[in-house]
C-alpha positions as CSV (number, residue, x, y, z in Angstrom):
1,M,36.0,-23.4,46.9
2,E,33.2,-22.1,45.1
3,V,32.6,-22.9,41.3
4,E,31.8,-19.8,39.1
5,T,28.4,-20.8,37.4
6,E,27.7,-17.5,35.5
7,I,27.4,-18.1,31.8
8,W,29.7,-15.7,29.8
9,P,28.4,-13.5,28.1
10,P,25.1,-13.6,29.8
11,T,23.5,-11.5,27.1
12,R,25.5,-12.4,23.8
13,R,23.1,-13.3,20.9
14,S,24.3,-14.8,17.7
15,P,24.6,-12.6,14.6
16,L,21.7,-14.7,13.2
17,H,19.5,-13.8,16.2
18,V,20.4,-10.3,15.8
19,F,19.7,-10.1,12.1
20,F,16.2,-11.6,12.5
21,E,15.4,-8.9,15.3
22,S,16.8,-6.0,13.2
23,G,14.0,-5.7,10.8
24,A,16.5,-6.1,7.9
25,A,15.5,-9.8,7.6
26,G,12.0,-9.1,6.3
27,G,13.3,-6.8,3.5
28,V,15.9,-9.7,2.6
29,F,13.0,-12.4,2.4
30,L,10.9,-10.0,0.4
31,F,13.9,-9.4,-2.0
32,F,14.3,-12.8,-2.5
33,A,10.8,-13.8,-3.1
34,A,10.5,-11.1,-5.5
35,A,13.5,-12.1,-7.6
36,N,12.3,-15.8,-7.3
37,A,9.0,-14.7,-8.7
38,M,10.6,-12.9,-11.7
39,V,12.8,-15.9,-12.6
40,I,9.8,-18.3,-12.4
41,A,7.5,-16.0,-14.6
42,N,10.1,-16.0,-17.2
43,S,10.8,-19.7,-17.1
44,P,9.1,-22.6,-18.2
45,L,7.3,-22.7,-14.8
46,G,5.8,-19.4,-15.7
47,I,2.5,-20.8,-17.2
48,A,2.1,-22.9,-13.8
49,Y,3.0,-19.9,-12.0
50,F,0.1,-17.6,-13.2
51,A,-2.3,-20.5,-13.5
52,V,-1.9,-21.2,-9.8
53,L,-2.5,-17.6,-8.9
54,S,-5.6,-17.3,-10.8
55,A,-7.2,-20.8,-9.4
56,K,-10.3,-20.2,-7.5
57,I,-10.9,-21.1,-3.9
58,A,-14.3,-20.4,-2.2
59,G,-15.1,-18.0,-5.1
60,L,-11.7,-15.9,-4.9
61,S,-8.7,-16.4,-6.8
62,I,-5.4,-17.4,-4.8
63,Q,-4.0,-13.9,-5.6
64,H,-7.2,-12.3,-4.4
65,W,-7.0,-14.3,-1.2
66,I,-3.4,-13.1,-0.7
67,N,-3.9,-9.5,-1.6
68,D,-7.2,-9.2,0.3
69,G,-6.8,-11.9,3.0
70,L,-3.1,-12.2,4.1
71,M,-2.6,-8.6,3.5
72,A,-5.2,-7.6,6.0
73,L,-2.8,-9.1,8.5
74,F,-0.1,-6.9,7.2
75,F,-2.3,-3.7,7.7
76,L,-3.4,-5.0,11.0
77,V,0.4,-4.9,12.2
78,V,0.7,-1.4,10.3
79,G,-2.2,-0.3,12.2
80,L,-0.8,-1.6,15.6
81,E,2.4,0.3,15.0
82,I,0.8,3.5,14.2
83,K,-1.1,3.5,17.2
84,R,1.6,2.5,19.5
85,E,4.0,5.0,18.0
86,F,1.4,7.8,18.2
87,I,0.5,7.0,22.1
88,E,4.0,6.0,23.3
89,G,6.7,5.8,20.5
90,Q,8.7,8.1,18.5
91,L,5.5,9.9,17.5
92,A,4.1,10.6,20.8
93,T,4.8,14.3,20.8
94,W,4.3,17.1,18.0
95,S,8.1,17.8,18.2
96,R,8.9,14.2,17.4
97,R,6.3,14.3,14.6
98,A,7.2,17.5,12.9
99,L,10.2,16.5,10.7
100,P,9.1,13.1,9.6
101,A,5.6,14.3,9.0
102,I,6.6,17.2,6.8
103,A,8.9,14.9,5.1
104,A,6.4,12.2,4.6
105,L,3.9,14.9,3.1
106,G,6.5,15.9,0.6
107,G,7.3,12.4,-0.2
108,M,3.6,11.7,-1.1
109,I,2.9,15.0,-3.0
110,A,6.2,15.3,-5.2
111,P,5.9,11.5,-6.6
112,A,2.2,11.8,-7.2
113,A,2.7,15.3,-9.2
114,I,5.5,13.6,-11.3
115,Y,3.1,10.6,-12.1
116,I,0.3,12.9,-13.1
117,A,2.5,15.0,-15.2
118,F,3.3,12.2,-17.4
119,N,-0.2,10.6,-17.3
120,L,-2.3,13.6,-17.4
121,G,-4.0,12.8,-21.0
122,D,-4.9,9.4,-20.1
123,A,-7.9,8.8,-17.7
124,A,-7.0,5.0,-17.4
125,T,-3.5,5.4,-16.2
126,L,-4.1,8.6,-14.2
127,R,-6.0,6.3,-11.8
128,G,-2.6,5.0,-10.6
129,W,-1.4,8.5,-9.3
130,A,-0.8,7.2,-5.7
131,I,1.5,4.1,-6.9
132,P,4.7,5.9,-6.3
133,A,3.7,7.8,-3.0
134,A,4.6,4.9,-0.7
135,T,7.8,3.8,1.0
136,D,8.7,0.1,1.7
137,I,10.3,0.3,5.1
138,A,11.3,-3.4,5.2
139,F,13.4,-2.8,2.1
140,A,14.7,0.5,3.2
141,L,15.7,-0.6,6.7
142,G,17.4,-3.6,5.1
143,V,19.6,-1.4,3.1
144,L,20.4,0.8,6.2
145,A,21.2,-2.6,8.0
146,L,23.9,-3.3,5.3
147,L,25.5,0.1,5.9
148,G,25.9,-0.5,9.8
149,S,27.4,2.1,11.6
150,R,27.9,4.5,8.6
151,V,24.3,5.5,9.2
152,P,23.4,7.4,12.7
153,V,20.6,5.6,14.7
154,S,18.8,8.9,14.6
155,L,18.4,8.6,10.8
156,K,16.9,4.9,11.2
157,I,14.4,6.3,13.7
158,F,13.6,9.2,11.3
159,L,13.1,6.8,8.4
160,T,11.0,4.3,10.5
161,A,8.8,7.2,11.7
162,L,8.5,8.8,8.3
163,A,7.5,5.2,6.8
164,I,4.9,4.8,9.6
165,L,3.3,8.2,8.6
166,D,3.7,7.4,5.0
167,D,1.9,4.2,5.6
168,L,-1.0,6.2,7.3
169,G,-1.1,8.5,4.3
170,A,-1.5,5.4,2.1
171,I,-4.3,4.0,4.0
172,I,-6.2,7.1,3.8
173,I,-5.7,7.3,-0.1
174,I,-6.9,3.6,-0.4
175,A,-9.8,4.4,1.8
176,L,-10.7,7.5,-0.3
177,F,-9.9,6.7,-3.8
178,Y,-9.6,3.0,-4.2
179,T,-13.1,1.7,-3.4
180,A,-15.7,0.1,-5.6
181,D,-19.5,0.5,-5.7
182,L,-20.5,0.4,-1.9
183,S,-23.0,-1.7,-0.3
184,L,-24.9,0.0,2.4
185,V,-26.1,-3.3,4.0
186,M,-22.6,-4.5,4.3
187,L,-21.2,-1.1,5.4
188,G,-23.8,-1.3,8.1
189,G,-22.7,-4.7,9.2
190,A,-19.1,-3.4,9.4
191,G,-20.3,-0.3,11.4
192,A,-22.0,-2.9,13.9
193,C,-18.7,-4.7,14.3
194,L,-16.6,-1.6,14.8
195,V,-19.3,-0.5,17.6
196,A,-18.9,-3.8,19.2
197,L,-14.8,-3.6,19.0
198,V,-15.1,0.0,20.5
199,A,-17.5,-1.4,23.2
200,L,-14.9,-4.1,24.2
201,N,-12.2,-1.4,24.4
202,L,-14.1,1.0,26.5
203,G,-15.3,-2.0,28.7
204,G,-11.7,-2.6,29.6
205,V,-11.7,-6.2,28.0
206,K,-8.1,-7.2,27.7
207,R,-8.5,-10.7,26.2
208,L,-7.6,-10.8,22.4
209,L,-9.9,-13.5,21.3
210,P,-13.2,-11.5,21.3
211,Y,-11.4,-8.8,19.1
212,L,-10.1,-11.3,16.7
213,V,-13.5,-13.0,16.4
214,I,-15.2,-9.7,15.7
215,G,-12.4,-8.6,13.5
216,A,-12.7,-11.6,11.3
217,V,-16.4,-10.9,11.0
218,L,-15.6,-7.3,10.3
219,W,-13.1,-8.3,7.4
220,V,-15.9,-10.4,5.7
221,F,-18.4,-7.3,5.9
222,V,-15.8,-4.9,4.6
223,L,-14.8,-7.3,1.7
224,K,-18.4,-7.4,0.5
225,S,-19.0,-3.6,1.1
226,G,-16.8,-2.2,-1.7
227,I,-14.3,-0.9,0.5
228,H,-10.8,-2.6,0.3
229,A,-10.9,-5.6,2.6
230,T,-7.4,-4.7,4.1
231,L,-8.8,-1.6,5.8
232,A,-10.6,-4.1,8.3
233,G,-7.1,-4.9,9.7
234,V,-6.5,-1.2,10.3
235,A,-9.8,-0.6,11.9
236,L,-9.4,-3.7,14.2
237,A,-5.8,-2.4,15.2
238,L,-7.2,1.0,16.3
239,T,-9.5,-0.5,18.7
240,I,-7.0,-2.9,20.4
241,P,-6.2,-1.6,23.9
242,L,-3.0,-0.1,24.8
243,H,-2.6,0.7,28.7
244,G,0.1,2.7,30.1
245,R,-0.5,3.1,33.8
246,G,-1.8,1.2,36.8
247,T,-0.6,-2.5,37.7
248,E,2.0,-4.2,35.9
249,S,-0.5,-6.0,33.6
250,D,-1.5,-2.5,32.5
251,E,1.9,-1.7,31.3
252,P,2.4,-1.3,27.5
253,E,4.6,-4.3,27.2
254,H,1.9,-6.4,28.7
255,S,-0.9,-4.7,26.8
256,P,-3.0,-6.7,24.3
257,L,-1.7,-4.3,21.5
258,H,1.9,-5.2,22.4
259,R,1.3,-8.9,22.6
260,L,-0.7,-9.1,19.3
261,E,1.9,-7.1,17.7
262,H,4.7,-9.0,19.2
263,W,2.9,-12.4,18.0
264,L,2.1,-11.2,14.6
265,H,5.3,-9.6,13.4
266,P,7.4,-12.4,12.5
267,Y,4.6,-14.1,10.6
268,V,3.8,-11.0,8.6
269,A,7.6,-10.0,8.1
270,Y,8.8,-13.4,7.0
271,A,5.7,-15.1,5.5
272,V,2.8,-12.7,4.5
273,I,5.0,-9.9,2.9
274,P,7.3,-12.4,0.9
275,I,4.1,-14.4,-0.1
276,F,2.7,-11.2,-1.4
277,G,5.9,-10.2,-3.1
278,F,6.1,-13.6,-4.8
279,A,2.5,-13.5,-5.8
280,N,2.6,-9.8,-7.2
281,A,6.3,-9.3,-8.5
282,G,6.2,-12.0,-11.3
283,V,5.9,-10.5,-14.8
284,S,6.8,-11.9,-18.2
285,I,9.2,-9.8,-19.9
286,A,9.8,-12.2,-23.0
287,E,7.6,-10.0,-25.2
288,M,8.5,-6.5,-23.8
289,S,10.7,-4.1,-25.6
290,P,12.8,-1.6,-23.7
291,S,10.7,1.0,-25.3
292,L,8.2,-0.1,-22.6
293,L,10.1,1.8,-19.8
294,L,9.5,5.1,-21.8
295,Q,5.5,4.8,-21.7
296,P,3.8,7.4,-19.5
297,L,2.6,4.6,-16.9
298,P,6.0,3.0,-16.0
299,L,8.1,6.1,-16.7
300,G,5.7,8.1,-14.3
301,I,6.2,5.4,-11.6
302,M,9.9,5.4,-12.1
303,L,10.7,9.0,-12.0
304,G,7.9,9.2,-9.1
305,L,9.8,6.9,-6.9
306,F,13.4,8.1,-7.9
307,L,13.0,11.7,-8.3
308,G,9.7,12.4,-6.6
309,K,10.7,11.0,-3.2
310,Q,14.1,12.6,-3.0
311,I,12.7,15.8,-4.1
312,G,9.8,15.6,-1.6
313,V,11.4,14.0,1.2
314,F,14.7,15.9,1.3
315,G,13.3,19.3,0.0
316,F,10.5,19.3,2.5
317,A,12.8,18.3,5.5
318,W,15.6,20.7,4.3
319,I,12.9,23.7,4.5
320,A,11.6,22.4,7.8
321,V,15.0,22.4,9.5
322,K,16.0,25.7,8.0
323,A,12.6,27.3,9.0
324,G,12.9,25.7,12.5
325,F,9.8,23.6,12.3
326,G,11.8,20.6,12.8
327,A,15.1,19.4,14.4
328,M,17.9,17.8,12.3
329,P,18.2,14.0,13.4
330,A,21.3,13.8,16.1
331,R,24.7,13.3,14.5
332,A,23.3,13.3,10.8
333,S,24.4,15.5,8.0
334,F,22.4,16.8,5.2
335,A,24.3,14.4,3.0
336,Q,23.0,11.4,5.0
337,L,19.5,13.0,5.2
338,Y,19.6,13.0,1.2
339,G,20.8,9.4,1.2
340,V,17.9,8.3,3.2
341,S,15.5,10.5,1.2
342,L,16.9,8.4,-1.9
343,L,16.0,5.1,0.0
344,C,12.3,6.4,0.3
345,G,12.1,5.8,-3.3
346,I,11.8,2.0,-2.6
347,G,8.2,1.7,-2.9
348,F,7.9,-2.1,-3.6
349,T,5.2,-3.8,-1.3
350,M,2.7,-0.8,-0.9
351,S,3.4,0.6,-4.5
352,L,2.5,-2.9,-6.0
353,F,-0.5,-3.0,-3.7
354,I,-1.9,0.3,-4.7
355,G,-1.1,-0.8,-8.4
356,A,-3.3,-3.8,-8.0
357,L,-6.1,-1.6,-6.6
358,A,-5.6,0.9,-9.6
359,F,-5.8,-1.6,-12.3
360,P,-7.7,-4.7,-11.2
361,G,-8.8,-5.6,-14.8
362,A,-6.1,-4.5,-16.8
363,P,-3.3,-7.0,-17.1
364,E,-1.2,-5.0,-19.4
365,L,-1.2,-2.0,-17.2
366,G,-0.6,-4.2,-14.2
367,D,2.7,-5.5,-15.8
368,A,3.8,-2.0,-16.8
369,T,3.2,-1.1,-13.1
370,K,5.3,-4.0,-11.8
371,I,8.2,-3.0,-14.2
372,G,8.0,0.6,-13.0
373,V,8.1,-0.2,-9.5
374,L,10.9,-3.0,-9.6
375,V,13.1,-0.5,-11.6
376,G,12.4,2.8,-9.5
377,S,12.8,0.9,-6.3
378,V,16.0,-0.9,-7.3
379,V,17.6,2.6,-8.8
380,S,16.6,4.2,-5.5
381,A,17.9,1.5,-3.3
382,L,21.3,1.5,-5.2
383,A,21.6,5.4,-5.3
384,G,20.7,5.8,-1.7
385,A,23.3,3.0,-0.6
386,V,26.1,4.8,-2.8
387,V,25.2,8.3,-1.2
388,L,25.0,7.0,2.4
389,W,28.3,5.1,1.9
390,M,30.2,8.3,0.6
391,A,28.7,10.5,3.2
392,G,30.9,8.6,5.8
393,R,30.3,7.8,9.3
394,P,28.0,9.7,11.7
395,K,29.3,13.0,13.3
396,G,31.4,12.4,16.3
397,A,31.9,8.7,15.4
């Protein structure tokens, strides 16, 4: 008599395993990191917290190393995701790009317009016009994960595609509007590194090590060029090969791009982004009055995130669907689309990052930025969750 040796069930995974693979875990880690930063900054440990962040290592503060060094890895992963999605993913065809692209455009225009309206008379704060224009995909997907089957998968795909295009827009904005005095010599060195990376790609080199070594040199040149150093991560990502035909080793799942993205993603999601959140969310509110929220800078950010995102994303998406430029996500209602539009007002990571670029030498403006981002993001998350919960389960569920 044969003994049954099959393990049952063969593909069952623990809830913890599913949680860490879902993308929601990164949002949860980021939330706790930001919350801890706020608690520590307003405790007796606050002095030590700010002292450590300002401590210098090799000429740069620890916060500078985090924002310019570690975040280059974040932008590298973002660049890899953008390239993969445009070549073989949800953004591979114009029909798939249409609705999230139109919604992302509205989601950048409306928040920026609201911020500008509140800060038009102040040249110093006007520089932060792009702060409310970004969406934090980790936080937003984390909220969707908590709602489970009440949100159709098509809306999760829509939000992911929108956030990727949103990140692309933020990268372009950073490159065009948030650069210091440029060094032509360092830009020349960066250009030479890019030429070498493109040559590796065109030459069919699939080993990652040469790309990473040249990418590290590229980061140094970009850091000293006046362009923000994190953009080196995006430039490197766009040169990593993604092959889609030929032998098995040429398939996308075996490509250098896929392998690098798969290897980096957990480190970025569970270490880099939480560390960034911990280093940038801490703000002492002991001497702040409630009237601070009514000042043009934080008010423009809060209303840009909460009102601007929902007006821009939902408004542009509604027009696109009604005009036939884009197809409504499958099994989703307009109420659910509106709920997702509210979640786009969670601008935490990229908004704080752009805020740090906009006001590098003005700590009081930096603190006001953090308050505006935190309040606007929390209100958007709560409002979006309530709307999606009340909207009910997907059609046909």
